[in-house]
mmCIF file of the N, C-alpha and C atoms, coordinates in Angstrom:
data_MODEL
# 
_entry.id   MODEL 
# 
loop_
_atom_site.group_PDB 
_atom_site.id 
_atom_site.type_symbol 
_atom_site.label_atom_id 
_atom_site.label_alt_id 
_atom_site.label_comp_id 
_atom_site.label_asym_id 
_atom_site.label_entity_id 
_atom_site.label_seq_id 
_atom_site.pdbx_PDB_ins_code 
_atom_site.Cartn_x 
_atom_site.Cartn_y 
_atom_site.Cartn_z 
_atom_site.occupancy 
_atom_site.B_iso_or_equiv 
_atom_site.pdbx_formal_charge 
_atom_site.auth_seq_id 
_atom_site.auth_comp_id 
_atom_site.auth_asym_id 
_atom_site.auth_atom_id 
_atom_site.pdbx_PDB_model_num 
ATOM 1   N N  . MET A 1 1  ? 0.847   -1.202 0.000  1.00 0.00 ? 1  MET A N  1 
ATOM 2   C CA . MET A 1 1  ? 0.000   0.000  0.000  1.00 0.00 ? 1  MET A CA 1 
ATOM 3   C C  . MET A 1 1  ? 0.880   1.249  0.000  1.00 0.00 ? 1  MET A C  1 
ATOM 4   N N  . SER A 1 2  ? 0.729   2.070  -1.025 1.00 0.00 ? 2  SER A N  1 
ATOM 5   C CA . SER A 1 2  ? 1.497   3.319  -1.062 1.00 0.00 ? 2  SER A CA 1 
ATOM 6   C C  . SER A 1 2  ? 0.778   4.387  -0.251 1.00 0.00 ? 2  SER A C  1 
ATOM 7   N N  . PRO A 1 3  ? 1.499   5.276  0.377  1.00 0.00 ? 3  PRO A N  1 
ATOM 8   C CA . PRO A 1 3  ? 0.875   6.288  1.253  1.00 0.00 ? 3  PRO A CA 1 
ATOM 9   C C  . PRO A 1 3  ? 0.144   7.380  0.485  1.00 0.00 ? 3  PRO A C  1 
ATOM 10  N N  . LEU A 1 4  ? 0.367   7.475  -0.831 1.00 0.00 ? 4  LEU A N  1 
ATOM 11  C CA . LEU A 1 4  ? -0.271  8.570  -1.584 1.00 0.00 ? 4  LEU A CA 1 
ATOM 12  C C  . LEU A 1 4  ? -1.795  8.480  -1.572 1.00 0.00 ? 4  LEU A C  1 
ATOM 13  N N  . PRO A 1 5  ? -2.408  7.353  -1.919 1.00 0.00 ? 5  PRO A N  1 
ATOM 14  C CA . PRO A 1 5  ? -3.886  7.298  -1.899 1.00 0.00 ? 5  PRO A CA 1 
ATOM 15  C C  . PRO A 1 5  ? -4.450  7.512  -0.507 1.00 0.00 ? 5  PRO A C  1 
ATOM 16  N N  . ILE A 1 6  ? -3.722  7.071  0.515  1.00 0.00 ? 6  ILE A N  1 
ATOM 17  C CA . ILE A 1 6  ? -4.195  7.268  1.892  1.00 0.00 ? 6  ILE A CA 1 
ATOM 18  C C  . ILE A 1 6  ? -4.199  8.762  2.222  1.00 0.00 ? 6  ILE A C  1 
ATOM 19  N N  . LEU A 1 7  ? -3.127  9.455  1.839  1.00 0.00 ? 7  LEU A N  1 
ATOM 20  C CA . LEU A 1 7  ? -3.067  10.898 2.105  1.00 0.00 ? 7  LEU A CA 1 
ATOM 21  C C  . LEU A 1 7  ? -4.163  11.623 1.336  1.00 0.00 ? 7  LEU A C  1 
ATOM 22  N N  . ALA A 1 8  ? -4.402  11.213 0.097  1.00 0.00 ? 8  ALA A N  1 
ATOM 23  C CA . ALA A 1 8  ? -5.451  11.856 -0.699 1.00 0.00 ? 8  ALA A CA 1 
ATOM 24  C C  . ALA A 1 8  ? -6.809  11.641 -0.039 1.00 0.00 ? 8  ALA A C  1 
ATOM 25  N N  . LEU A 1 9  ? -7.042  10.431 0.462  1.00 0.00 ? 9  LEU A N  1 
ATOM 26  C CA . LEU A 1 9  ? -8.323  10.148 1.115  1.00 0.00 ? 9  LEU A CA 1 
ATOM 27  C C  . LEU A 1 9  ? -8.492  11.018 2.356  1.00 0.00 ? 9  LEU A C  1 
ATOM 28  N N  . ILE A 1 10 ? -7.432  11.147 3.149  1.00 0.00 ? 10 ILE A N  1 
ATOM 29  C CA . ILE A 1 10 ? -7.505  11.972 4.363  1.00 0.00 ? 10 ILE A CA 1 
ATOM 30  C C  . ILE A 1 10 ? -7.782  13.430 3.990  1.00 0.00 ? 10 ILE A C  1 
ATOM 31  N N  . LEU A 1 11 ? -7.124  13.911 2.936  1.00 0.00 ? 11 LEU A N  1 
ATOM 32  C CA . LEU A 1 11 ? -7.333  15.304 2.524  1.00 0.00 ? 11 LEU A CA 1 
ATOM 33  C C  . LEU A 1 11 ? -8.770  15.526 2.070  1.00 0.00 ? 11 LEU A C  1 
ATOM 34  N N  . THR A 1 12 ? -9.301  14.601 1.280  1.00 0.00 ? 12 THR A N  1 
ATOM 35  C CA . THR A 1 12 ? -10.670 14.770 0.794  1.00 0.00 ? 12 THR A CA 1 
ATOM 36  C C  . THR A 1 12 ? -11.660 14.745 1.951  1.00 0.00 ? 12 THR A C  1 
ATOM 37  N N  . VAL A 1 13 ? -11.460 13.830 2.895  1.00 0.00 ? 13 VAL A N  1 
ATOM 38  C CA . VAL A 1 13 ? -12.372 13.738 4.039  1.00 0.00 ? 13 VAL A CA 1 
ATOM 39  C C  . VAL A 1 13 ? -12.308 15.017 4.865  1.00 0.00 ? 13 VAL A C  1 
ATOM 40  N N  . SER A 1 14 ? -11.096 15.517 5.113  1.00 0.00 ? 14 SER A N  1 
ATOM 41  C CA . SER A 1 14 ? -10.955 16.739 5.915  1.00 0.00 ? 14 SER A CA 1 
ATOM 42  C C  . SER A 1 14 ? -11.599 17.928 5.202  1.00 0.00 ? 14 SER A C  1 
ATOM 43  N N  . LEU A 1 15 ? -11.431 17.988 3.885  1.00 0.00 ? 15 LEU A N  1 
ATOM 44  C CA . LEU A 1 15 ? -12.029 19.099 3.137  1.00 0.00 ? 15 LEU A CA 1 
ATOM 45  C C  . LEU A 1 15 ? -13.548 19.026 3.186  1.00 0.00 ? 15 LEU A C  1 
ATOM 46  N N  . THR A 1 16 ? -14.097 17.829 3.004  1.00 0.00 ? 16 THR A N  1 
ATOM 47  C CA . THR A 1 16 ? -15.559 17.697 3.037  1.00 0.00 ? 16 THR A CA 1 
ATOM 48  C C  . THR A 1 16 ? -16.096 18.067 4.411  1.00 0.00 ? 16 THR A C  1 
ATOM 49  N N  . LEU A 1 17 ? -15.396 17.655 5.466  1.00 0.00 ? 17 LEU A N  1 
ATOM 50  C CA . LEU A 1 17 ? -15.847 17.985 6.820  1.00 0.00 ? 17 LEU A CA 1 
ATOM 51  C C  . LEU A 1 17 ? -15.786 19.493 7.038  1.00 0.00 ? 17 LEU A C  1 
ATOM 52  N N  . ALA A 1 18 ? -14.726 20.132 6.565  1.00 0.00 ? 18 ALA A N  1 
ATOM 53  C CA . ALA A 1 18 ? -14.596 21.581 6.737  1.00 0.00 ? 18 ALA A CA 1 
ATOM 54  C C  . ALA A 1 18 ? -15.704 22.317 5.989  1.00 0.00 ? 18 ALA A C  1 
ATOM 55  N N  . VAL A 1 19 ? -15.986 21.893 4.764  1.00 0.00 ? 19 VAL A N  1 
ATOM 56  C CA . VAL A 1 19 ? -17.042 22.544 3.975  1.00 0.00 ? 19 VAL A CA 1 
ATOM 57  C C  . VAL A 1 19 ? -18.397 22.346 4.647  1.00 0.00 ? 19 VAL A C  1 
ATOM 58  N N  . ALA A 1 20 ? -18.660 21.126 5.123  1.00 0.00 ? 20 ALA A N  1 
ATOM 59  C CA . ALA A 1 20 ? -19.942 20.858 5.783  1.00 0.00 ? 20 ALA A CA 1 
ATOM 60  C C  . ALA A 1 20 ? -20.072 21.726 7.030  1.00 0.00 ? 20 ALA A C  1 
ATOM 61  N N  . HIS A 1 21 ? -18.969 21.857 7.801  1.00 0.00 ? 21 HIS A N  1 
ATOM 62  C CA . HIS A 1 21 ? -19.019 22.675 9.012  1.00 0.00 ? 21 HIS A CA 1 
ATOM 63  C C  . HIS A 1 21 ? -19.310 24.131 8.662  1.00 0.00 ? 21 HIS A C  1 
ATOM 64  N N  . ARG A 1 22 ? -18.696 24.621 7.588  1.00 0.00 ? 22 ARG A N  1 
ATOM 65  C CA . ARG A 1 22 ? -18.941 26.013 7.180  1.00 0.00 ? 22 ARG A CA 1 
ATOM 66  C C  . ARG A 1 22 ? -20.391 26.197 6.756  1.00 0.00 ? 22 ARG A C  1 
ATOM 67  N N  . LEU A 1 23 ? -20.944 25.211 6.030  1.00 0.00 ? 23 LEU A N  1 
ATOM 68  C CA . LEU A 1 23 ? -22.340 25.318 5.590  1.00 0.00 ? 23 LEU A CA 1 
ATOM 69  C C  . LEU A 1 23 ? -23.272 25.355 6.794  1.00 0.00 ? 23 LEU A C  1 
ATOM 70  N N  . VAL A 1 24 ? -23.025 24.494 7.777  1.00 0.00 ? 24 VAL A N  1 
ATOM 71  C CA . VAL A 1 24 ? -23.881 24.464 8.971  1.00 0.00 ? 24 VAL A CA 1 
ATOM 72  C C  . VAL A 1 24 ? -23.762 25.784 9.722  1.00 0.00 ? 24 VAL A C  1 
ATOM 73  N N  . ALA A 1 25 ? -22.546 26.310 9.844  1.00 0.00 ? 25 ALA A N  1 
ATOM 74  C CA . ALA A 1 25 ? -22.360 27.579 10.556 1.00 0.00 ? 25 ALA A CA 1 
ATOM 75  C C  . ALA A 1 25 ? -23.079 28.709 9.819  1.00 0.00 ? 25 ALA A C  1 
ATOM 76  N N  . ALA A 1 26 ? -22.995 28.709 8.495  1.00 0.00 ? 26 ALA A N  1 
ATOM 77  C CA . ALA A 1 26 ? -23.669 29.759 7.716  1.00 0.00 ? 26 ALA A CA 1 
ATOM 78  C C  . ALA A 1 26 ? -25.177 29.661 7.899  1.00 0.00 ? 26 ALA A C  1 
ATOM 79  N N  . ARG A 1 27 ? -25.708 28.435 7.888  1.00 0.00 ? 27 ARG A N  1 
ATOM 80  C CA . ARG A 1 27 ? -27.151 28.269 8.071  1.00 0.00 ? 27 ARG A CA 1 
ATOM 81  C C  . ARG A 1 27 ? -27.571 28.756 9.451  1.00 0.00 ? 27 ARG A C  1 
ATOM 82  N N  . ARG A 1 28 ? -26.760 28.445 10.472 1.00 0.00 ? 28 ARG A N  1 
ATOM 83  C CA . ARG A 1 28 ? -27.106 28.896 11.826 1.00 0.00 ? 28 ARG A CA 1 
ATOM 84  C C  . ARG A 1 28 ? -27.075 30.417 11.903 1.00 0.00 ? 28 ARG A C  1 
ATOM 85  N N  . GLN A 1 29 ? -26.076 31.051 11.285 1.00 0.00 ? 29 GLN A N  1 
ATOM 86  C CA . GLN A 1 29 ? -25.993 32.512 11.311 1.00 0.00 ? 29 GLN A CA 1 
ATOM 87  C C  . GLN A 1 29 ? -27.189 33.126 10.590 1.00 0.00 ? 29 GLN A C  1 
ATOM 88  N N  . ARG A 1 30 ? -27.576 32.544 9.452  1.00 0.00 ? 30 ARG A N  1 
ATOM 89  C CA . ARG A 1 30 ? -28.732 33.066 8.718  1.00 0.00 ? 30 ARG A CA 1 
ATOM 90  C C  . ARG A 1 30 ? -29.989 32.923 9.567  1.00 0.00 ? 30 ARG A C  1 
ATOM 91  N N  . ALA A 1 31 ? -30.134 31.796 10.244 1.00 0.00 ? 31 ALA A N  1 
ATOM 92  C CA . ALA A 1 31 ? -31.317 31.575 11.085 1.00 0.00 ? 31 ALA A CA 1 
ATOM 93  C C  . ALA A 1 31 ? -31.339 32.606 12.214 1.00 0.00 ? 31 ALA A C  1 
ATOM 94  N N  . ARG A 1 32 ? -30.157 32.896 12.785 1.00 0.00 ? 32 ARG A N  1 
ATOM 95  C CA . ARG A 1 32 ? -30.109 33.889 13.870 1.00 0.00 ? 32 ARG A CA 1 
ATOM 96  C C  . ARG A 1 32 ? -30.495 35.271 13.343 1.00 0.00 ? 32 ARG A C  1 
ATOM 97  N N  . LEU A 1 33 ? -29.990 35.631 12.161 1.00 0.00 ? 33 LEU A N  1 
ATOM 98  C CA . LEU A 1 33 ? -30.298 36.950 11.613 1.00 0.00 ? 33 LEU A CA 1 
ATOM 99  C C  . LEU A 1 33 ? -31.782 37.066 11.288 1.00 0.00 ? 33 LEU A C  1 
ATOM 100 N N  . ARG A 1 34 ? -32.346 36.036 10.679 1.00 0.00 ? 34 ARG A N  1 
ATOM 101 C CA . ARG A 1 34 ? -33.761 36.082 10.318 1.00 0.00 ? 34 ARG A CA 1 
ATOM 102 C C  . ARG A 1 34 ? -34.654 35.915 11.538 1.00 0.00 ? 34 ARG A C  1 
ATOM 103 N N  . LYS A 1 35 ? -34.137 35.227 12.573 1.00 0.00 ? 35 LYS A N  1 
ATOM 104 C CA . LYS A 1 35 ? -34.911 34.960 13.789 1.00 0.00 ? 35 LYS A CA 1 
ATOM 105 C C  . LYS A 1 35 ? -36.201 34.202 13.454 1.00 0.00 ? 35 LYS A C  1 
ATOM 106 N N  . GLN A 1 36 ? -36.073 33.244 12.528 1.00 0.00 ? 36 GLN A N  1 
ATOM 107 C CA . GLN A 1 36 ? -37.233 32.431 12.157 1.00 0.00 ? 36 GLN A CA 1 
ATOM 108 C C  . GLN A 1 36 ? -37.054 31.015 12.704 1.00 0.00 ? 36 GLN A C  1 
ATOM 109 N N  . PRO A 1 37 ? -38.020 30.490 13.446 1.00 0.00 ? 37 PRO A N  1 
ATOM 110 C CA . PRO A 1 37 ? -37.916 29.125 13.972 1.00 0.00 ? 37 PRO A CA 1 
ATOM 111 C C  . PRO A 1 37 ? -37.993 28.114 12.840 1.00 0.00 ? 37 PRO A C  1 
ATOM 112 N N  . LEU A 1 38 ? -36.923 27.335 12.675 1.00 0.00 ? 38 LEU A N  1 
ATOM 113 C CA . LEU A 1 38 ? -36.898 26.331 11.615 1.00 0.00 ? 38 LEU A CA 1 
ATOM 114 C C  . LEU A 1 38 ? -37.088 24.944 12.208 1.00 0.00 ? 38 LEU A C  1 
ATOM 115 N N  . SER A 1 39 ? -37.742 24.081 11.471 1.00 0.00 ? 39 SER A N  1 
ATOM 116 C CA . SER A 1 39 ? -37.983 22.716 11.963 1.00 0.00 ? 39 SER A CA 1 
ATOM 117 C C  . SER A 1 39 ? -36.655 21.985 12.147 1.00 0.00 ? 39 SER A C  1 
ATOM 118 N N  . SER A 1 40 ? -35.665 22.272 11.287 1.00 0.00 ? 40 SER A N  1 
ATOM 119 C CA . SER A 1 40 ? -34.378 21.582 11.391 1.00 0.00 ? 40 SER A CA 1 
ATOM 120 C C  . SER A 1 40 ? -33.682 21.961 12.703 1.00 0.00 ? 40 SER A C  1 
ATOM 121 N N  . THR A 1 41 ? -33.712 23.263 13.062 1.00 0.00 ? 41 THR A N  1 
ATOM 122 C CA . THR A 1 41 ? -33.060 23.679 14.306 1.00 0.00 ? 41 THR A CA 1 
ATOM 123 C C  . THR A 1 41 ? -33.799 23.088 15.503 1.00 0.00 ? 41 THR A C  1 
ATOM 124 N N  . ARG A 1 42 ? -35.126 23.015 15.418 1.00 0.00 ? 42 ARG A N  1 
ATOM 125 C CA . ARG A 1 42 ? -35.892 22.440 16.525 1.00 0.00 ? 42 ARG A CA 1 
ATOM 126 C C  . ARG A 1 42 ? -35.537 20.972 16.700 1.00 0.00 ? 42 ARG A C  1 
ATOM 127 N N  . ALA A 1 43 ? -35.395 20.247 15.594 1.00 0.00 ? 43 ALA A N  1 
ATOM 128 C CA . ALA A 1 43 ? -35.075 18.822 15.677 1.00 0.00 ? 43 ALA A CA 1 
ATOM 129 C C  . ALA A 1 43 ? -33.673 18.633 16.255 1.00 0.00 ? 43 ALA A C  1 
ATOM 130 N N  . LYS A 1 44 ? -32.735 19.512 15.863 1.00 0.00 ? 44 LYS A N  1 
ATOM 131 C CA . LYS A 1 44 ? -31.368 19.372 16.370 1.00 0.00 ? 44 LYS A CA 1 
ATOM 132 C C  . LYS A 1 44 ? -31.324 19.653 17.866 1.00 0.00 ? 44 LYS A C  1 
ATOM 133 N N  . HIS A 1 45 ? -31.943 20.721 18.287 1.00 0.00 ? 45 HIS A N  1 
ATOM 134 C CA . HIS A 1 45 ? -31.936 21.061 19.708 1.00 0.00 ? 45 HIS A CA 1 
ATOM 135 C C  . HIS A 1 45 ? -32.948 20.195 20.451 1.00 0.00 ? 45 HIS A C  1 
# 
């Protein structure tokens, strides 16, 4: 097993996690600004 595909897999996973975290943070900020109760936030909390 060469380390290159393993490193690529780790990089892709870390990037996807970072993007997902940014999307969730942006959605939370938008919800706070709008101050609208969303079903998704209610289910999470």
